gemmi code that builds the backbone of each chain (N, CA, C; Angstrom):
import gemmi

chains = {
    "A": [
        ("MET", (-19.132, 3.938, -0.596), (-17.952, 4.801, -0.631), (-17.455, 4.923, -2.053)),
        ("SER", (-17.280, 6.138, -2.465), (-16.470, 6.326, -3.643), (-15.061, 6.559, -3.132)),
        ("ARG", (-14.308, 7.314, -3.793), (-12.934, 7.513, -3.326), (-12.842, 8.718, -2.408)),
        ("PRO", (-11.838, 8.730, -1.570), (-11.708, 9.878, -0.673), (-11.447, 11.153, -1.454)),
        ("ALA", (-12.036, 12.243, -0.983), (-11.877, 13.514, -1.646), (-10.683, 14.261, -1.088)),
        ("ALA", (-10.024, 13.705, -0.095), (-8.890, 14.374, 0.517), (-7.934, 13.324, 1.030)),
        ("ALA", (-6.834, 13.782, 1.595), (-5.845, 12.857, 2.168), (-6.503, 11.949, 3.179)),
        ("VAL", (-6.052, 10.711, 3.202), (-6.497, 9.736, 4.211), (-5.347, 9.583, 5.203)),
        ("ASN", (-5.616, 10.033, 6.434), (-4.580, 9.993, 7.474), (-4.707, 8.670, 8.239)),
        ("LEU", (-3.655, 7.863, 8.161), (-3.759, 6.510, 8.761), (-3.966, 6.577, 10.264)),
        ("ALA", (-3.262, 7.469, 10.947), (-3.412, 7.572, 12.421), (-4.836, 7.995, 12.789)),
        ("ASP", (-5.381, 8.966, 12.054), (-6.751, 9.386, 12.290), (-7.728, 8.211, 12.127)),
        ("LYS", (-7.549, 7.485, 11.050), (-8.448, 6.352, 10.785), (-8.313, 5.298, 11.883)),
        ("LEU", (-7.082, 5.056, 12.311), (-6.880, 4.034, 13.353), (-7.519, 4.463, 14.677)),
        ("SER", (-7.603, 5.766, 14.901), (-8.202, 6.255, 16.164), (-9.717, 6.071, 16.176)),
        ("GLN", (-10.275, 5.718, 15.031), (-11.749, 5.620, 14.930), (-12.296, 4.245, 15.295)),
        ("PHE", (-11.411, 3.296, 15.598), (-11.924, 1.980, 15.985), (-10.925, 1.289, 16.920)),
        ("SER", (-11.460, 0.377, 17.716), (-10.596, -0.373, 18.632), (-10.764, -1.885, 18.483)),
        ("GLU", (-11.772, -2.267, 17.729), (-12.083, -3.687, 17.557), (-10.893, -4.431, 16.928)),
        ("LEU", (-10.618, -5.601, 17.441), (-9.516, -6.409, 16.890), (-10.019, -7.326, 15.782)),
        ("TRP", (-9.114, -7.627, 14.853), (-9.395, -8.605, 13.786), (-10.616, -8.225, 12.971)),
        ("SER", (-10.775, -6.926, 12.741), (-11.916, -6.428, 11.954), (-11.372, -5.440, 10.922)),
        ("GLN", (-11.403, -5.828, 9.668), (-10.830, -4.995, 8.633), (-11.705, -3.795, 8.337)),
        ("LYS", (-11.087, -2.617, 8.250), (-11.806, -1.393, 7.964), (-11.288, -0.821, 6.634)),
        ("LYS", (-12.189, -0.652, 5.703), (-11.775, -0.143, 4.377), (-11.596, 1.369, 4.414)),
        ("ILE", (-10.472, 1.837, 3.928), (-10.239, 3.286, 3.916), (-10.109, 3.856, 2.511)),
        ("ALA", (-9.934, 3.007, 1.512), (-9.827, 3.527, 0.144), (-9.979, 2.364, -0.844)),
        ("ASP", (-10.370, 2.727, -2.054), (-10.390, 1.775, -3.157), (-9.254, 2.101, -4.106)),
        ("LEU", (-8.705, 1.090, -4.720), (-7.704, 1.248, -5.769), (-8.104, 0.278, -6.863)),
        ("ASN", (-8.765, 0.803, -7.886), (-9.393, -0.066, -8.907), (-10.288, -1.082, -8.181)),
        ("ASP", (-10.084, -2.379, -8.431), (-10.921, -3.374, -7.750), (-10.233, -3.924, -6.507)),
        ("TYR", (-9.251, -3.206, -5.993), (-8.595, -3.556, -4.755), (-9.134, -2.688, -3.616)),
        ("GLU", (-8.965, -3.172, -2.414), (-9.335, -2.386, -1.227), (-8.117, -2.144, -0.350)),
        ("VAL", (-7.994, -0.912, 0.110), (-6.979, -0.570, 1.113), (-7.689, -0.595, 2.461)),
        ("LYS", (-7.161, -1.390, 3.377), (-7.843, -1.620, 4.647), (-6.886, -1.464, 5.812)),
        ("LEU", (-7.443, -1.133, 6.966), (-6.665, -1.125, 8.211), (-7.227, -2.206, 9.108)),
        ("ALA", (-6.374, -2.695, 10.017), (-6.852, -3.620, 11.031), (-5.957, -3.506, 12.265)),
        ("LYS", (-6.553, -3.844, 13.412), (-5.795, -3.972, 14.650), (-5.821, -5.433, 15.067)),
        ("LEU", (-4.670, -5.930, 15.410), (-4.516, -7.358, 15.694), (-3.915, -7.539, 17.080)),
        ("LYS", (-4.327, -8.544, 17.769), (-3.632, -8.992, 18.954), (-3.994, -10.452, 19.179)),
        ("GLY", (-2.957, -11.261, 19.352), (-3.165, -12.693, 19.488), (-2.899, -13.399, 18.169)),
        ("GLU", (-3.439, -14.597, 18.043), (-3.180, -15.406, 16.844), (-4.463, -15.543, 16.056)),
        ("PHE", (-4.371, -15.437, 14.755), (-5.536, -15.578, 13.877), (-5.742, -17.063, 13.568)),
        ("VAL", (-5.987, -17.421, 12.357), (-6.238, -18.794, 11.990), (-5.394, -19.092, 10.739)),
        ("TRP", (-4.863, -20.274, 10.649), (-4.130, -20.681, 9.439), (-5.093, -20.697, 8.266)),
        ("HIS", (-4.673, -20.069, 7.185), (-5.513, -20.046, 5.982), (-4.641, -19.658, 4.785)),
        ("SER", (-5.232, -19.785, 3.620), (-4.564, -19.257, 2.426), (-5.621, -18.646, 1.512)),
        ("HIS", (-5.157, -17.840, 0.566), (-6.055, -17.219, -0.403), (-5.698, -17.828, -1.770)),
        ("PRO", (-6.569, -18.711, -2.250), (-6.221, -19.465, -3.481), (-6.064, -18.584, -4.719)),
        ("ASP", (-6.667, -17.384, -4.696), (-6.711, -16.596, -5.929), (-5.935, -15.302, -5.867)),
        ("THR", (-5.261, -15.008, -4.772), (-4.626, -13.694, -4.679), (-3.475, -13.656, -3.688)),
        ("ASP", (-2.524, -12.793, -4.004), (-1.518, -12.343, -3.020), (-2.214, -11.414, -2.006)),
        ("GLU", (-1.501, -11.175, -0.890), (-2.047, -10.278, 0.139), (-0.882, -9.477, 0.731)),
        ("LEU", (-1.046, -8.162, 0.711), (0.019, -7.293, 1.235), (-0.276, -6.859, 2.673)),
        ("PHE", (0.721, -7.004, 3.542), (0.666, -6.537, 4.916), (1.756, -5.457, 5.125)),
        ("LEU", (1.352, -4.311, 5.639), (2.307, -3.271, 6.024), (2.049, -2.913, 7.495)),
        ("VAL", (3.070, -3.056, 8.328), (2.882, -2.771, 9.759), (3.062, -1.288, 10.017)),
        ("ILE", (2.082, -0.722, 10.714), (2.113, 0.706, 11.069), (2.638, 0.889, 12.487)),
        ("SER", (2.159, 0.054, 13.416), (2.682, 0.089, 14.795), (2.583, -1.325, 15.346)),
        ("GLY", (3.405, -1.581, 16.375), (3.420, -2.906, 16.961), (4.401, -3.821, 16.235)),
        ("ARG", (4.041, -5.065, 16.133), (4.962, -6.063, 15.556), (4.123, -7.254, 15.138)),
        ("LEU", (4.260, -7.630, 13.884), (3.431, -8.718, 13.339), (4.324, -9.876, 12.906)),
        ("THR", (3.995, -11.049, 13.401), (4.636, -12.265, 12.893), (3.685, -12.930, 11.922)),
        ("ILE", (4.131, -13.070, 10.687), (3.336, -13.833, 9.733), (3.937, -15.232, 9.717)),
        ("GLN", (3.227, -16.132, 10.371), (3.709, -17.499, 10.407), (3.405, -18.163, 9.051)),
        ("LEU", (4.456, -18.780, 8.503), (4.318, -19.536, 7.270), (4.750, -20.975, 7.599)),
        ("ARG", (4.363, -21.909, 6.780), (4.765, -23.302, 7.024), (6.276, -23.449, 6.894)),
        ("THR", (6.898, -22.514, 6.190), (8.342, -22.578, 5.971), (9.136, -21.709, 6.934)),
        ("GLY", (8.454, -21.067, 7.895), (9.139, -20.184, 8.826), (8.375, -18.891, 8.994)),
        ("ASP", (8.834, -18.089, 9.947), (8.135, -16.844, 10.247), (8.728, -15.647, 9.499)),
        ("VAL", (7.856, -14.702, 9.162), (8.316, -13.390, 8.694), (7.872, -12.388, 9.767)),
        ("VAL", (8.798, -11.676, 10.343), (8.483, -10.749, 11.406), (8.537, -9.331, 10.835)),
        ("LEU", (7.461, -8.577, 11.034), (7.341, -7.229, 10.489), (7.286, -6.201, 11.599)),
        ("GLU", (8.211, -5.275, 11.577), (8.211, -4.107, 12.469), (7.520, -2.964, 11.736)),
        ("PRO", (7.247, -1.863, 12.415), (6.651, -0.705, 11.744), (7.500, -0.242, 10.553)),
        ("GLY", (6.831, 0.063, 9.453), (7.559, 0.462, 8.241), (8.069, -0.704, 7.428)),
        ("GLU", (7.601, -1.898, 7.738), (8.002, -3.075, 6.969), (6.766, -3.725, 6.362)),
        ("LEU", (6.936, -4.273, 5.171), (5.818, -4.934, 4.503), (6.226, -6.317, 4.012)),
        ("TYR", (5.231, -7.104, 3.760), (5.448, -8.447, 3.187), (4.220, -8.800, 2.351)),
        ("VAL", (4.460, -9.427, 1.231), (3.362, -9.925, 0.407), (3.301, -11.445, 0.534)),
        ("VAL", (2.230, -11.935, 1.096), (2.007, -13.378, 1.173), (1.547, -13.830, -0.206)),
        ("PRO", (2.302, -14.742, -0.822), (1.921, -15.136, -2.187), (0.613, -15.949, -2.194)),
        ("GLN", (-0.106, -15.799, -3.284), (-1.311, -16.576, -3.566), (-1.116, -18.024, -3.204)),
        ("GLY", (-2.057, -18.577, -2.446), (-2.050, -20.007, -2.149), (-1.125, -20.435, -1.030)),
        ("VAL", (-0.392, -19.505, -0.453), (0.549, -19.867, 0.609), (-0.151, -19.778, 1.976)),
        ("GLU", (-0.114, -20.847, 2.721), (-0.715, -20.848, 4.040), (0.018, -19.907, 4.976)),
        ("HIS", (-0.751, -19.158, 5.742), (-0.167, -18.211, 6.682), (-1.086, -18.036, 7.881)),
        ("CYS", (-0.518, -17.581, 8.977), (-1.296, -17.328, 10.184), (-0.682, -16.142, 10.920)),
        ("PRO", (-1.354, -14.992, 10.893), (-0.836, -13.801, 11.560), (-0.861, -13.976, 13.087)),
        ("LEU", (0.146, -13.449, 13.718), (0.318, -13.534, 15.175), (0.885, -12.201, 15.660)),
        ("ALA", (0.219, -11.598, 16.642), (0.694, -10.333, 17.206), (0.727, -10.465, 18.707)),
        ("GLU", (1.909, -10.417, 19.281), (1.995, -10.554, 20.743), (1.541, -9.301, 21.460)),
        ("GLU", (1.788, -8.150, 20.840), (1.242, -6.881, 21.342), (0.227, -6.364, 20.329)),
        ("GLU", (-0.592, -5.406, 20.725), (-1.539, -4.880, 19.759), (-0.789, -4.223, 18.600)),
        ("THR", (-1.220, -4.566, 17.419), (-0.480, -4.199, 16.207), (-1.464, -3.632, 15.194)),
        ("ALA", (-1.061, -2.510, 14.555), (-1.898, -1.907, 13.531), (-1.260, -2.161, 12.176)),
        ("ILE", (-2.078, -2.599, 11.243), (-1.562, -2.905, 9.894), (-2.415, -2.269, 8.826)),
        ("LEU", (-1.788, -2.077, 7.667), (-2.475, -1.739, 6.432), (-2.447, -3.007, 5.567)),
        ("LEU", (-3.581, -3.324, 4.995), (-3.745, -4.509, 4.151), (-4.152, -4.084, 2.770)),
        ("LEU", (-3.698, -4.795, 1.778), (-4.129, -4.496, 0.423), (-4.315, -5.792, -0.361)),
        ("GLU", (-5.506, -5.936, -0.920), (-5.850, -7.127, -1.695), (-7.120, -6.814, -2.491)),
        ("PRO", (-7.464, -7.653, -3.430), (-8.696, -7.385, -4.180), (-9.943, -7.385, -3.282)),
        ("ALA", (-10.932, -6.595, -3.653), (-12.194, -6.602, -2.932), (-12.812, -7.999, -2.974)),
        ("GLY", (-13.432, -8.356, -1.864), (-14.187, -9.599, -1.830), (-13.410, -10.800, -1.362)),
        ("VAL", (-12.124, -10.605, -1.009), (-11.332, -11.712, -0.503), (-11.679, -11.959, 0.951)),
        ("PRO", (-12.113, -13.176, 1.323), (-12.478, -13.410, 2.724), (-11.232, -13.340, 3.612)),
        ("ASN", (-11.394, -12.747, 4.801), (-10.243, -12.613, 5.701), (-9.670, -13.942, 6.139)),
        ("THR", (-10.531, -14.953, 6.207), (-10.064, -16.282, 6.630), (-9.758, -17.181, 5.433)),
        ("GLY", (-9.785, -16.627, 4.238), (-9.390, -17.378, 3.056), (-10.163, -18.667, 2.911)),
        ("ASP", (-9.404, -19.747, 2.703), (-10.029, -21.061, 2.475), (-10.430, -21.741, 3.791)),
        ("ALA", (-10.081, -21.117, 4.926), (-10.343, -21.777, 6.207), (-11.777, -21.546, 6.689)),
        ("GLY", (-12.319, -20.367, 6.428), (-13.666, -20.060, 6.926), (-13.678, -20.063, 8.438)),
        ("GLY", (-14.863, -20.353, 8.994), (-14.984, -20.446, 10.446), (-15.456, -19.170, 11.069)),
        ("PRO", (-15.494, -19.156, 12.411), (-16.135, -18.078, 13.148), (-15.430, -16.727, 13.028)),
        ("LEU", (-14.190, -16.713, 12.640), (-13.477, -15.440, 12.514), (-13.752, -14.755, 11.181)),
        ("THR", (-14.482, -15.402, 10.316), (-14.770, -14.837, 8.991), (-15.619, -13.592, 9.136)),
        ("LYS", (-15.185, -12.513, 8.499), (-15.877, -11.250, 8.633), (-15.568, -10.363, 7.434)),
        ("ALA", (-16.580, -9.760, 6.873), (-16.369, -8.846, 5.755), (-15.801, -7.516, 6.259)),
        ("PRO", (-15.051, -6.816, 5.436), (-14.530, -5.516, 5.866), (-15.670, -4.532, 6.071)),
        ("GLU", (-15.441, -3.579, 6.970), (-16.402, -2.499, 7.184), (-15.838, -1.224, 6.619)),
        ("LEU", (-16.730, -0.333, 6.216), (-16.276, 0.946, 5.685), (-16.009, 1.911, 6.830)),
        ("LEU", (-14.849, 2.522, 6.790), (-14.517, 3.514, 7.799), (-14.693, 4.890, 7.130)),
        ("ASP", (-15.584, 5.678, 7.646), (-15.855, 6.984, 7.004), (-14.721, 7.962, 7.206)),
    ],
    "B": [
        ("MET", (12.598, -10.477, -10.607), (12.245, -10.544, -9.186), (11.040, -11.426, -8.995)),
        ("SER", (11.153, -12.363, -8.079), (9.928, -12.960, -7.603), (9.552, -12.160, -6.368)),
        ("ARG", (8.937, -12.752, -5.416), (8.549, -11.988, -4.254), (9.611, -12.026, -3.193)),
        ("PRO", (9.592, -11.024, -2.304), (10.620, -11.003, -1.266), (10.454, -12.201, -0.356)),
        ("ALA", (11.551, -12.762, 0.098), (11.525, -13.911, 0.996), (11.489, -13.470, 2.448)),
        ("ALA", (11.516, -12.200, 2.680), (11.542, -11.680, 4.047), (10.876, -10.304, 4.051)),
        ("ALA", (10.801, -9.753, 5.238), (10.217, -8.424, 5.383), (10.949, -7.432, 4.479)),
        ("VAL", (10.192, -6.511, 3.919), (10.748, -5.418, 3.130), (10.684, -4.167, 4.010)),
        ("ASN", (11.877, -3.666, 4.364), (11.956, -2.500, 5.238), (12.013, -1.240, 4.374)),
        ("LEU", (11.024, -0.404, 4.496), (10.943, 0.766, 3.587), (12.118, 1.704, 3.778)),
        ("ALA", (12.539, 1.941, 5.018), (13.686, 2.856, 5.239), (14.957, 2.287, 4.634)),
        ("ASP", (15.160, 0.992, 4.808), (16.341, 0.375, 4.195), (16.324, 0.546, 2.683)),
        ("LYS", (15.175, 0.282, 2.097), (15.081, 0.384, 0.626), (15.314, 1.835, 0.186)),
        ("LEU", (14.765, 2.773, 0.940), (14.964, 4.181, 0.578), (16.439, 4.600, 0.669)),
        ("SER", (17.169, 3.961, 1.574), (18.586, 4.320, 1.727), (19.440, 3.812, 0.564)),
        ("GLN", (18.839, 2.987, -0.285), (19.606, 2.382, -1.381), (19.635, 3.224, -2.656)),
        ("PHE", (18.928, 4.354, -2.629), (18.993, 5.197, -3.850), (18.761, 6.652, -3.483)),
        ("SER", (19.231, 7.519, -4.329), (19.039, 8.959, -4.087), (18.396, 9.659, -5.299)),
        ("GLU", (18.342, 8.971, -6.390), (17.824, 9.546, -7.637), (16.384, 10.027, -7.445)),
        ("LEU", (16.100, 11.192, -7.977), (14.742, 11.728, -7.886), (13.903, 11.283, -9.090)),
        ("TRP", (12.593, 11.191, -8.874), (11.631, 10.898, -9.940), (11.964, 9.590, -10.674)),
        ("SER", (12.405, 8.607, -9.912), (12.742, 7.323, -10.508), (12.123, 6.241, -9.631)),
        ("GLN", (11.139, 5.566, -10.147), (10.406, 4.585, -9.359), (11.219, 3.311, -9.166)),
        ("LYS", (11.249, 2.805, -7.946), (11.988, 1.596, -7.629), (11.019, 0.537, -7.117)),
        ("LYS", (10.943, -0.575, -7.796), (10.010, -1.631, -7.398), (10.559, -2.412, -6.217)),
        ("ILE", (9.734, -2.576, -5.191), (10.181, -3.351, -4.017), (9.351, -4.613, -3.788)),
        ("ALA", (8.219, -4.750, -4.442), (7.426, -5.970, -4.269), (6.371, -6.035, -5.363)),
        ("ASP", (5.926, -7.255, -5.599), (4.788, -7.485, -6.490), (3.590, -7.900, -5.671)),
        ("LEU", (2.420, -7.487, -6.130), (1.154, -7.888, -5.513), (0.233, -8.299, -6.675)),
        ("ASN", (0.147, -9.579, -6.953), (-0.525, -10.035, -8.162), (0.087, -9.291, -9.376)),
        ("ASP", (-0.726, -8.616, -10.168), (-0.165, -7.906, -11.312), (0.073, -6.427, -10.997)),
        ("TYR", (0.113, -6.097, -9.715), (0.444, -4.734, -9.294), (1.877, -4.682, -8.838)),
        ("GLU", (2.440, -3.475, -8.837), (3.786, -3.260, -8.323), (3.750, -2.291, -7.156)),
        ("VAL", (4.499, -2.628, -6.113), (4.717, -1.722, -4.983), (6.058, -1.050, -5.266)),
        ("LYS", (6.026, 0.284, -5.277), (7.250, 1.007, -5.667), (7.527, 2.132, -4.678)),
        ("LEU", (8.792, 2.520, -4.616), (9.186, 3.694, -3.845), (9.725, 4.739, -4.808)),
        ("ALA", (9.623, 5.996, -4.411), (10.236, 7.069, -5.207), (10.581, 8.224, -4.287)),
        ("LYS", (11.616, 8.975, -4.706), (11.958, 10.228, -4.041), (11.666, 11.367, -5.015)),
        ("LEU", (10.992, 12.368, -4.508), (10.533, 13.471, -5.339), (11.025, 14.786, -4.802)),
        ("LYS", (11.371, 15.687, -5.678), (11.572, 17.073, -5.273), (11.335, 17.934, -6.493)),
        ("GLY", (10.507, 18.944, -6.322), (10.150, 19.808, -7.453), (8.797, 19.394, -7.988)),
        ("GLU", (8.542, 19.799, -9.209), (7.251, 19.543, -9.829), (7.425, 18.522, -10.955)),
        ("PHE", (6.498, 17.609, -11.084), (6.524, 16.612, -12.137), (5.846, 17.179, -13.364)),
        ("VAL", (5.003, 16.427, -14.005), (4.349, 16.890, -15.229), (2.855, 16.514, -15.088)),
        ("TRP", (1.992, 17.366, -15.592), (0.575, 17.068, -15.574), (0.316, 15.857, -16.475)),
        ("HIS", (-0.440, 14.893, -15.926), (-0.728, 13.707, -16.728), (-1.920, 12.985, -16.088)),
        ("SER", (-2.446, 11.988, -16.760), (-3.447, 11.117, -16.187), (-3.185, 9.697, -16.643)),
        ("HIS", (-3.783, 8.756, -15.933), (-3.675, 7.345, -16.307), (-5.048, 6.883, -16.750)),
        ("PRO", (-5.248, 6.727, -18.060), (-6.612, 6.442, -18.571), (-7.178, 5.129, -18.070)),
        ("ASP", (-6.323, 4.190, -17.652), (-6.809, 2.839, -17.352), (-6.693, 2.449, -15.896)),
        ("THR", (-6.227, 3.319, -15.033), (-6.030, 2.870, -13.658), (-6.018, 3.996, -12.648)),
        ("ASP", (-6.448, 3.670, -11.425), (-6.199, 4.500, -10.262), (-4.710, 4.404, -9.897)),
        ("GLU", (-4.250, 5.302, -9.024), (-2.854, 5.279, -8.571), (-2.825, 5.710, -7.113)),
        ("LEU", (-2.198, 4.862, -6.293), (-2.129, 5.139, -4.861), (-0.806, 5.772, -4.492)),
        ("PHE", (-0.853, 6.893, -3.742), (0.324, 7.552, -3.195), (0.245, 7.489, -1.674)),
        ("LEU", (1.323, 7.047, -1.024), (1.427, 7.081, 0.423), (2.742, 7.799, 0.742)),
        ("VAL", (2.653, 8.874, 1.536), (3.864, 9.621, 1.857), (4.545, 9.012, 3.068)),
        ("ILE", (5.853, 8.765, 2.928), (6.653, 8.193, 4.010), (7.400, 9.297, 4.756)),
        ("SER", (7.953, 10.227, 4.024), (8.602, 11.391, 4.650), (8.489, 12.581, 3.719)),
        ("GLY", (8.600, 13.757, 4.276), (8.449, 14.967, 3.480), (7.006, 15.391, 3.371)),
        ("ARG", (6.642, 15.915, 2.225), (5.289, 16.467, 2.065), (5.005, 16.529, 0.565)),
        ("LEU", (3.911, 15.932, 0.171), (3.587, 15.861, -1.262), (2.285, 16.596, -1.531)),
        ("THR", (2.338, 17.489, -2.498), (1.105, 18.100, -2.990), (0.746, 17.429, -4.302)),
        ("ILE", (-0.433, 16.813, -4.327), (-0.933, 16.275, -5.589), (-1.879, 17.346, -6.156)),
        ("GLN", (-1.362, 18.027, -7.138), (-2.185, 19.052, -7.790), (-3.205, 18.377, -8.678)),
        ("LEU", (-4.454, 18.778, -8.508), (-5.534, 18.311, -9.363), (-6.164, 19.535, -10.006)),
        ("ARG", (-6.891, 19.351, -11.082), (-7.525, 20.521, -11.727), (-8.577, 21.122, -10.836)),
        ("THR", (-9.058, 20.335, -9.867), (-10.095, 20.805, -8.957), (-9.542, 21.297, -7.623)),
        ("GLY", (-8.224, 21.308, -7.463), (-7.635, 21.732, -6.198), (-6.520, 20.786, -5.773)),
        ("ASP", (-5.815, 21.153, -4.721), (-4.677, 20.367, -4.283), (-5.064, 19.383, -3.173)),
        ("VAL", (-4.399, 18.236, -3.177), (-4.441, 17.324, -2.040), (-3.027, 17.303, -1.448)),
        ("VAL", (-2.898, 17.679, -0.190), (-1.575, 17.730, 0.445), (-1.445, 16.545, 1.367)),
        ("LEU", (-0.372, 15.805, 1.176), (-0.112, 14.571, 1.955), (1.100, 14.734, 2.834)),
        ("GLU", (0.897, 14.532, 4.121), (1.979, 14.484, 5.092), (2.371, 13.001, 5.300)),
        ("PRO", (3.464, 12.727, 6.007), (3.828, 11.340, 6.278), (2.662, 10.585, 6.957)),
        ("GLY", (2.431, 9.382, 6.515), (1.332, 8.581, 7.068), (-0.011, 8.903, 6.446)),
        ("GLU", (0.021, 9.627, 5.347), (-1.253, 9.934, 4.645), (-1.185, 9.400, 3.203)),
        ("LEU", (-2.340, 8.941, 2.751), (-2.400, 8.414, 1.387), (-3.546, 9.045, 0.617)),
        ("TYR", (-3.450, 8.916, -0.678), (-4.508, 9.392, -1.577), (-4.479, 8.532, -2.814)),
        ("VAL", (-5.675, 8.218, -3.315), (-5.787, 7.458, -4.565), (-6.271, 8.422, -5.645)),
        ("VAL", (-5.429, 8.678, -6.635), (-5.848, 9.488, -7.788), (-6.711, 8.587, -8.652)),
        ("PRO", (-7.955, 8.983, -8.879), (-8.830, 8.139, -9.696), (-8.365, 8.054, -11.158)),
        ("GLN", (-8.663, 6.932, -11.735), (-8.423, 6.696, -13.172), (-8.889, 7.886, -13.992)),
        ("GLY", (-8.017, 8.344, -14.888), (-8.401, 9.383, -15.833), (-8.357, 10.786, -15.285)),
        ("VAL", (-8.005, 10.954, -14.027), (-7.984, 12.290, -13.424), (-6.601, 12.920, -13.576)),
        ("GLU", (-6.558, 14.093, -14.163), (-5.283, 14.764, -14.346), (-4.688, 15.160, -13.020)),
        ("HIS", (-3.386, 14.921, -12.871), (-2.715, 15.286, -11.617), (-1.256, 15.640, -11.929)),
        ("CYS", (-0.661, 16.388, -10.994), (0.737, 16.785, -11.143), (1.361, 16.825, -9.749)),
        ("PRO", (2.191, 15.855, -9.408), (2.858, 15.850, -8.103), (3.834, 17.004, -7.945)),
        ("LEU", (3.871, 17.545, -6.740), (4.757, 18.683, -6.436), (5.287, 18.482, -5.014)),
        ("ALA", (6.618, 18.528, -4.871), (7.237, 18.375, -3.561), (8.199, 19.530, -3.358)),
        ("GLU", (7.922, 20.372, -2.382), (8.813, 21.526, -2.159), (10.089, 21.100, -1.455)),
        ("GLU", (9.987, 20.088, -0.588), (11.182, 19.504, 0.014), (11.278, 18.067, -0.520)),
        ("GLU", (12.431, 17.450, -0.313), (12.565, 16.081, -0.798), (11.585, 15.180, -0.038)),
        ("THR", (10.853, 14.398, -0.787), (9.743, 13.620, -0.248), (9.852, 12.170, -0.729)),
        ("ALA", (9.645, 11.255, 0.202), (9.700, 9.829, -0.143), (8.291, 9.274, -0.124)),
        ("ILE", (7.925, 8.552, -1.161), (6.584, 8.003, -1.272), (6.603, 6.517, -1.623)),
        ("LEU", (5.519, 5.871, -1.269), (5.220, 4.531, -1.741), (4.096, 4.666, -2.765)),
        ("LEU", (4.261, 3.965, -3.877), (3.291, 4.026, -4.984), (2.748, 2.629, -5.218)),
        ("LEU", (1.492, 2.552, -5.579), (0.929, 1.267, -5.910), (-0.012, 1.380, -7.090)),
        ("GLU", (0.255, 0.583, -8.117), (-0.549, 0.611, -9.324), (-0.214, -0.647, -10.134)),
        ("PRO", (-0.986, -0.965, -11.152), (-0.664, -2.148, -11.952), (0.688, -2.007, -12.625)),
        ("ALA", (1.345, -3.140, -12.840), (2.609, -3.158, -13.576), (2.389, -2.601, -14.962)),
        ("GLY", (3.395, -1.886, -15.463), (3.358, -1.429, -16.849), (2.728, -0.059, -17.056)),
        ("VAL", (2.279, 0.563, -15.964), (1.676, 1.908, -16.103), (2.809, 2.922, -16.242)),
        ("PRO", (2.830, 3.712, -17.330), (3.911, 4.689, -17.495), (3.818, 5.787, -16.434)),
        ("ASN", (4.950, 6.208, -15.885), (4.934, 7.216, -14.836), (4.354, 8.535, -15.298)),
        ("THR", (4.498, 8.825, -16.585), (3.972, 10.087, -17.101), (2.610, 9.933, -17.755)),
        ("GLY", (2.027, 8.729, -17.594), (0.656, 8.505, -18.073), (0.506, 8.850, -19.537)),
        ("ASP", (-0.523, 9.634, -19.808), (-0.852, 10.003, -21.194), (0.016, 11.145, -21.714)),
        ("ALA", (0.858, 11.731, -20.846), (1.618, 12.910, -21.239), (2.893, 12.524, -21.991)),
        ("GLY", (3.521, 11.436, -21.562), (4.808, 11.039, -22.154), (5.864, 12.096, -21.924)),
        ("GLY", (6.830, 12.186, -22.826), (7.876, 13.213, -22.733), (9.124, 12.711, -22.010)),
        ("PRO", (10.058, 13.638, -21.789), (11.403, 13.242, -21.334), (11.442, 12.670, -19.927)),
        ("LEU", (10.431, 12.875, -19.132), (10.442, 12.336, -17.779), (9.946, 10.885, -17.726)),
        ("THR", (9.531, 10.365, -18.859), (9.018, 8.992, -18.891), (10.144, 8.016, -18.583)),
        ("LYS", (9.873, 7.122, -17.640), (10.918, 6.195, -17.212), (10.259, 4.969, -16.599)),
        ("ALA", (10.718, 3.791, -16.990), (10.177, 2.560, -16.415), (10.745, 2.366, -14.997)),
        ("PRO", (10.002, 1.686, -14.138), (10.521, 1.417, -12.795), (11.760, 0.509, -12.852)),
        ("GLU", (12.605, 0.702, -11.854), (13.769, -0.176, -11.724), (13.568, -1.075, -10.527)),
        ("LEU", (14.180, -2.241, -10.622), (14.061, -3.195, -9.509), (15.084, -2.844, -8.440)),
        ("LEU", (14.624, -2.772, -7.213), (15.523, -2.525, -6.087), (15.698, -3.865, -5.383)),
        ("ASP", (16.923, -4.344, -5.342), (17.159, -5.668, -4.736), (16.998, -5.639, -3.217)),
    ],
}
model = gemmi.Model(1)
for chain_id, residues in chains.items():
    chain = gemmi.Chain(chain_id)
    for i, (resn, *xyz) in enumerate(residues, 1):
        res = gemmi.Residue()
        res.name, res.seqid = resn, gemmi.SeqId(i, " ")
        for name, pos in zip(("N", "CA", "C"), xyz):
            atom = gemmi.Atom()
            atom.name, atom.element = name, gemmi.Element(name[0])
            atom.pos, atom.b_iso = gemmi.Position(*pos), 0.0
            res.add_atom(atom)
        chain.add_residue(res)
    model.add_chain(chain)
structure = gemmi.Structure()
structure.add_model(model)
structure.setup_entities()
């Protein structure tokens, strides 16, 4: 993928997949990737030792569990998990998010394990 | 500003200012800044020699004029202007956008001039 030649419609892109916990890349921004994901349930506690991570909720409701308390995101709300801070996403209903972080950051951070998965390109 | 300690609500942040063509920083992501702006009218043709620039429309309608044609963004649509590509934002109605690019990038890029303005921090 190079860069999109036209507007990227988030709703259109979200309609192209239903898989949960699978990041789909929709654009590049320098060495960062703009990704979408659909979440339901609880992920795994992890941190990213080398980078912050931006979450923007598009639909649903996302709880970013932190060791110091929860951050709850409704649609139109964002939060940046600071580098090195342990977090565990939790979505009681199906939730669509936009993610932004440098390319190559593992989704499970330092935790690894069976949920580890590289982003896929969404055409 | 360090990072927000809670969810950042885009609508709330947008309600805190009315000034046009003035970028307001709402979060940091590593050495990038997440910013909001309200636009109406035409900006100035410019490019950013060292970086891509992400535009996400929240409300209104943004035309990103390029030398090769226009990209029109409705709410929920994004576009990344590639590094070095000349562009000129145009909004016929008042339009609210989220911007993402490295800190320190001048809003008028290589063009400079009277519209040049550093982002302001939105508490």
